C-alpha positions as CSV (number, residue, x, y, z in Angstrom):
1,M,-11.1,-3.8,12.2
2,E,-9.6,-0.4,12.7
3,T,-9.0,1.8,9.7
4,L,-5.5,1.4,8.2
5,T,-3.3,4.5,8.5
6,P,-1.0,6.0,5.8
7,S,1.9,4.5,7.8
8,D,0.3,1.0,7.5
9,I,-0.1,1.5,3.8
10,R,3.5,2.7,3.4
11,R,4.7,-0.4,5.3
12,I,2.6,-2.7,3.1
13,L,3.9,-1.0,-0.1
14,S,7.5,-1.5,1.0
15,V,7.4,-4.9,-0.6
16,V,6.8,-3.5,-4.1
17,I,10.1,-3.5,-5.9
18,D,11.0,-1.3,-8.8
19,P,12.4,-4.0,-11.2
20,E,14.7,-1.5,-12.9
21,I,16.4,-0.3,-9.8
22,G,15.9,-3.3,-7.5
23,H,14.7,-1.4,-4.5
24,N,11.2,-0.9,-3.0
25,I,9.1,2.1,-4.1
26,V,8.8,3.5,-0.6
27,D,12.6,3.8,0.0
28,L,13.1,5.1,-3.5
29,G,10.9,8.0,-2.6
30,L,8.3,7.3,-5.3
31,I,5.4,7.6,-2.9
32,Y,4.5,11.3,-2.5
33,G,1.3,10.9,-0.5
34,I,-1.2,8.4,1.0
35,H,-4.7,9.2,2.2
36,V,-6.9,6.5,3.8
37,Q,-10.6,7.3,4.1
38,P,-12.6,6.0,7.1
39,N,-14.4,3.5,4.7
40,G,-11.0,2.0,3.8
41,N,-10.6,3.6,0.4
42,V,-7.0,4.4,-0.3
43,Y,-5.6,7.2,-2.5
44,I,-1.9,7.2,-3.4
45,L,0.0,9.9,-5.1
46,L,3.2,8.6,-6.7
47,T,5.8,9.2,-9.3
48,F,8.3,7.2,-11.3
49,T,12.0,7.7,-11.7
50,S,11.2,9.0,-15.2
51,P,8.1,9.7,-17.3
52,T,9.1,6.9,-19.7
53,C,9.5,4.3,-16.9
54,P,9.3,0.9,-18.7
55,F,7.9,-0.8,-15.6
56,A,5.2,1.7,-14.7
57,D,2.3,-0.7,-15.5
58,I,4.0,-3.5,-13.6
59,I,4.5,-1.3,-10.5
60,L,0.9,0.1,-10.7
61,N,-0.5,-3.5,-11.0
62,Q,1.6,-4.7,-8.1
63,I,0.4,-1.8,-5.9
64,R,-3.3,-2.3,-6.8
65,D,-3.2,-6.1,-6.4
66,L,-1.3,-5.9,-3.1
67,L,-3.6,-3.3,-1.5
68,E,-6.8,-4.9,-2.8
69,S,-5.7,-8.2,-1.0
70,V,-5.4,-6.4,2.4
71,E,-8.3,-6.7,4.7
72,G,-9.9,-3.4,5.4
73,V,-8.8,-1.8,2.1
74,G,-11.7,-0.7,-0.1
75,D,-11.2,1.0,-3.5
76,V,-7.7,2.0,-4.5
77,E,-7.1,5.1,-6.5
78,I,-3.6,5.9,-7.8
79,E,-2.6,9.2,-9.2
80,I,0.7,9.7,-11.0
81,T,2.5,13.0,-10.9
82,F,5.8,14.3,-12.1
83,D,5.6,17.5,-10.0
84,P,8.0,17.6,-8.4
85,A,10.2,15.5,-10.6
86,W,11.8,12.6,-8.8
87,N,15.5,12.8,-8.1
88,T,18.0,10.7,-6.2
89,S,17.8,12.9,-3.1
90,M,14.3,11.5,-2.5
91,M,15.7,8.0,-1.9
92,S,16.3,6.8,1.7
93,E,19.8,7.3,3.0
94,E,20.2,3.5,3.0
95,I,19.6,3.2,-0.7
96,Q,21.7,6.2,-1.5
97,V,24.6,4.5,0.3
98,D,23.8,1.1,-1.3
99,T,23.8,2.7,-4.8
100,G,26.9,4.7,-4.1
101,L,25.1,8.1,-4.3
102,F,25.8,9.1,-0.7
């Protein structure tokens, strides 16, 4: 099997929904970076809508469980950052329109 690309991982992660907002974490702009090593190990840099996100553990577990179930994915490392801080301009235009922010 070919090594998955960051685009593949982004597409896979688009099914992970932020329970508080009701939209996927990719379109919300929570994924800051994805790196896939040739051996299939995946590194994800992400943020949350706030440092006190009540669903952080749920989202992290969903990401890890989902990716570990994908053929070709090895170890999954997730790093959380708040630099830069998330803001609504990071959301896709579709979600901005859907939430009335655009």
